[in-house]
C-alpha positions as CSV (number, residue, x, y, z in Angstrom):
1,X,203.6,-143.2,-112.6
2,X,205.1,-141.8,-109.3
3,X,206.3,-144.7,-107.0
4,X,203.9,-144.6,-104.1
5,X,205.3,-145.2,-100.7
6,X,203.9,-148.3,-98.7
7,X,201.8,-145.9,-96.9
8,X,200.6,-144.3,-100.2
9,X,199.8,-147.8,-101.6
10,X,197.7,-148.5,-98.4
11,X,195.7,-145.4,-98.6
12,X,195.0,-145.9,-102.5
13,X,193.8,-149.5,-101.8
14,X,191.5,-148.2,-98.9
15,X,190.0,-145.6,-101.3
16,X,189.7,-148.4,-104.1
17,X,187.8,-150.6,-101.5
18,X,185.4,-147.9,-100.3
19,X,184.6,-146.3,-103.7
20,X,181.2,-147.8,-104.3
21,X,179.7,-146.4,-101.0
22,X,182.0,-143.4,-100.9
23,X,179.3,-140.8,-102.1
24,X,176.5,-142.3,-100.0
25,X,178.5,-142.2,-96.9
26,X,179.8,-138.7,-97.5
27,X,176.3,-137.4,-97.6
28,X,175.1,-139.5,-94.6
29,X,178.1,-138.9,-92.3
30,X,178.2,-135.1,-93.0
31,X,174.5,-134.8,-93.0
32,X,174.8,-133.3,-96.4
33,X,176.7,-130.4,-95.3
34,X,179.8,-131.4,-97.5
35,X,177.9,-130.2,-100.6
36,X,177.7,-126.6,-99.2
37,X,181.5,-126.9,-98.3
38,X,182.4,-127.9,-101.6
39,X,180.4,-125.1,-103.3
40,X,182.0,-122.6,-101.1
41,X,185.5,-123.8,-102.0
42,X,184.6,-123.7,-105.8
43,X,183.5,-120.2,-105.4
44,X,187.0,-119.0,-104.5
45,X,188.6,-120.3,-107.7
46,X,189.9,-117.9,-110.5
47,X,189.1,-118.6,-114.2
48,X,189.1,-117.0,-117.6
49,X,187.1,-117.5,-120.7
50,X,188.4,-120.8,-122.2
51,X,190.4,-121.5,-119.2
52,X,191.2,-124.6,-117.6
53,X,190.8,-125.9,-114.0
54,X,192.5,-128.8,-112.4
55,X,190.8,-130.7,-109.6
56,X,193.4,-132.9,-107.5
57,X,192.2,-136.0,-105.6
58,X,188.9,-135.6,-107.6
59,X,187.4,-138.8,-106.2
60,X,184.1,-139.6,-107.9
61,X,184.3,-136.1,-109.6
62,X,182.0,-134.3,-107.1
63,X,184.1,-131.0,-107.2
64,X,184.9,-131.3,-110.9
65,X,181.1,-131.3,-111.5
66,X,180.5,-128.4,-109.2
67,X,183.3,-126.6,-111.0
68,X,181.7,-127.1,-114.3
69,X,178.3,-125.9,-113.0
70,X,179.9,-122.8,-111.6
71,X,182.1,-121.8,-114.7
72,X,181.0,-120.8,-118.4
73,X,180.8,-123.4,-120.8
74,X,184.1,-122.4,-122.4
75,X,186.0,-123.6,-119.2
76,X,187.2,-127.2,-119.1
77,X,187.8,-129.2,-116.0
78,X,190.4,-132.0,-115.6
79,X,190.3,-134.2,-112.6
80,X,192.9,-136.5,-111.3
81,X,193.1,-139.2,-108.6
82,X,195.3,-142.1,-107.8
83,X,192.4,-144.5,-107.2
84,X,191.3,-146.3,-110.3
85,X,188.0,-147.2,-108.7
86,X,187.1,-143.7,-107.8
87,X,188.0,-142.5,-111.5
88,X,185.8,-145.2,-112.9
89,X,182.9,-144.1,-110.8
90,X,183.6,-140.5,-111.5
91,X,183.7,-141.1,-115.3
92,X,180.1,-142.7,-115.0
93,X,178.8,-139.6,-113.2
94,X,180.3,-137.3,-115.7
95,X,179.0,-139.3,-118.6
96,X,175.4,-138.9,-117.3
97,X,175.9,-135.2,-116.7
98,X,175.2,-132.2,-118.8
99,X,179.1,-131.5,-118.5
100,X,180.3,-134.6,-120.2
101,X,182.1,-132.6,-122.9
102,X,183.9,-130.3,-120.5
103,X,185.2,-132.7,-117.9
104,X,188.1,-135.3,-118.4
105,X,189.3,-137.6,-115.5
106,X,192.8,-139.2,-115.1
107,X,194.5,-141.7,-112.9
108,X,197.5,-139.9,-111.5
109,X,198.9,-139.1,-108.0
110,X,199.1,-135.5,-106.6
111,X,203.1,-135.9,-106.6
112,X,203.3,-136.4,-110.2
113,X,200.7,-134.5,-112.3
114,X,201.0,-135.5,-115.9
115,X,200.6,-132.0,-117.3
116,X,202.8,-129.3,-118.5
117,X,203.9,-126.2,-116.6
118,X,201.6,-123.1,-116.5
119,X,198.6,-125.1,-117.7
120,X,195.8,-124.2,-115.4
121,X,194.0,-121.0,-114.1
122,X,193.1,-122.7,-110.8
123,X,193.6,-126.0,-109.0
124,X,191.4,-127.4,-106.2
125,X,191.8,-130.4,-103.8
126,X,189.0,-131.2,-101.5
127,X,189.5,-133.6,-98.5
128,X,192.5,-134.9,-100.4
129,X,195.7,-133.1,-99.2
130,X,195.8,-135.0,-95.9
131,X,196.0,-138.3,-97.9
132,X,199.1,-137.0,-99.9
133,X,202.2,-138.6,-98.2
134,X,204.7,-136.1,-99.5
135,X,202.6,-133.0,-99.1
136,X,205.5,-130.5,-100.1
137,X,206.1,-132.6,-103.4
138,X,202.4,-132.6,-104.2
139,X,201.8,-128.9,-103.5
140,X,204.9,-128.0,-105.6
141,X,203.6,-130.3,-108.3
142,X,200.2,-128.3,-108.3
143,X,202.1,-125.0,-108.2
144,X,204.2,-125.9,-111.4
145,X,201.1,-126.8,-113.3
146,X,199.3,-123.4,-112.5
147,X,199.7,-120.3,-114.7
148,X,201.4,-117.2,-113.0
149,X,198.8,-115.7,-111.0
150,X,196.8,-119.0,-110.7
151,X,195.1,-119.9,-107.6
152,X,195.0,-123.1,-105.5
153,X,192.0,-123.8,-103.4
154,X,192.1,-126.6,-100.7
155,X,189.1,-127.8,-98.7
156,X,190.1,-129.9,-95.8
157,X,188.8,-131.1,-92.5
158,X,190.0,-129.3,-89.3
159,X,189.8,-129.4,-85.6
160,X,187.3,-127.1,-84.0
161,X,188.6,-124.4,-81.8
162,X,185.7,-124.1,-79.4
163,X,186.4,-126.6,-76.5
164,X,182.7,-127.6,-76.1
165,X,182.1,-128.1,-79.8
166,X,185.4,-129.7,-80.3
167,X,184.3,-132.4,-77.5
168,X,180.9,-133.0,-79.3
169,X,182.7,-133.3,-82.8
170,X,185.5,-135.6,-81.4
171,X,182.9,-138.0,-79.9
172,X,180.9,-138.2,-83.2
173,X,184.1,-138.4,-85.3
174,X,185.9,-140.9,-83.2
175,X,183.0,-143.1,-81.7
176,X,180.0,-142.7,-84.1
177,X,181.4,-142.3,-87.5
178,X,183.6,-145.4,-87.6
179,X,180.5,-147.4,-86.6
180,X,178.2,-146.1,-89.1
181,X,180.9,-146.3,-91.7
182,X,181.6,-149.9,-90.9
183,X,178.0,-150.9,-91.2
184,X,178.0,-149.8,-94.9
185,X,181.6,-150.0,-95.9
186,X,184.8,-150.9,-94.2
187,X,185.5,-150.1,-90.5
188,X,189.1,-149.5,-90.8
189,X,188.7,-147.0,-93.6
190,X,186.3,-144.8,-91.4
191,X,188.7,-145.3,-88.5
192,X,191.5,-143.8,-90.7
193,X,189.4,-140.9,-91.5
194,X,189.3,-139.3,-88.0
195,X,192.9,-140.2,-87.2
196,X,194.2,-138.5,-90.5
197,X,192.1,-135.4,-89.6
198,X,193.5,-135.2,-86.0
199,X,197.0,-135.5,-87.3
200,X,196.6,-132.9,-89.9
201,X,198.4,-129.5,-89.2
202,X,196.5,-126.6,-87.8
203,X,195.4,-123.9,-90.0
204,X,198.3,-121.7,-89.3
205,X,200.7,-124.6,-89.6
206,X,199.3,-125.5,-93.1
207,X,199.4,-122.0,-94.2
208,X,203.0,-122.0,-93.5
209,X,203.4,-125.3,-95.4
210,X,201.7,-123.5,-98.5
211,X,204.0,-120.5,-98.4
212,X,207.1,-122.8,-98.0
213,X,205.8,-124.8,-101.0
214,X,205.9,-121.4,-103.0
215,X,202.5,-120.1,-102.9
216,X,201.6,-116.4,-101.8
217,X,198.8,-114.5,-100.6
218,X,197.8,-117.4,-98.4
219,X,194.5,-117.2,-96.4
220,X,192.1,-119.5,-94.9
221,X,188.4,-119.6,-94.0
222,X,186.7,-121.8,-91.4
223,X,183.5,-123.4,-92.1
224,X,180.8,-124.8,-89.7
225,X,182.4,-123.9,-86.4
226,X,185.9,-124.9,-87.9
227,X,184.9,-128.5,-88.7
228,X,186.3,-127.7,-92.3
229,X,188.6,-125.1,-93.6
230,X,189.0,-123.6,-97.1
231,X,192.6,-122.4,-97.8
232,X,193.8,-120.3,-100.8
233,X,197.1,-119.4,-102.2
234,X,198.3,-118.1,-105.5
235,X,201.3,-118.5,-107.9
236,X,203.6,-115.6,-108.3
237,X,203.2,-113.4,-111.3
238,X,206.0,-113.4,-113.8
239,X,208.2,-110.4,-113.2
């Protein structure tokens, strides 16, 4: 497996530790809005009959399950995540769903995806790209595994542009969220979340990173006053 940096190992260990309460806290801390964001992101993917979709940083397989619900029964979904604990919980959820035959989950980092070139119609990564230490490497790996014309859809937290809403958002994110997270899980993990969001590039800067990683037709769509953003980019068609 790709040798994670010390930072990467710390992030992986953190997600291993919060895995048992991860789904519960996602719903609680986002007031359930995260489900709508994921659904919107999944609606942006491209697929064909009998196609394959890759979900990177799949966590407990929420997006993988959403993709399976959105696509025809001939489409298969592959999820990867570098956290063994997240994958273990995801496999339980998948096994209990009606999509068990269509979804497979694997332990793997974004920087070393264990699949051949030109394998997938689309790839998704929801709330995961900011945790990839070498983003350029991870994005180029995703690009490699996409078929020509294949699409990447990224869902990630953003910083609201409205000064008034941003002030309210930052108060909740920096003061309230870590406390609530700490009551049910690990305080340090939910201190990391807002810090990592504040450090994430702006929408324009991240689109530039996507272009520099080899994607074209790059666009973004802000959700819920800019709390979250969906980015899309495509792999060039063969010429």
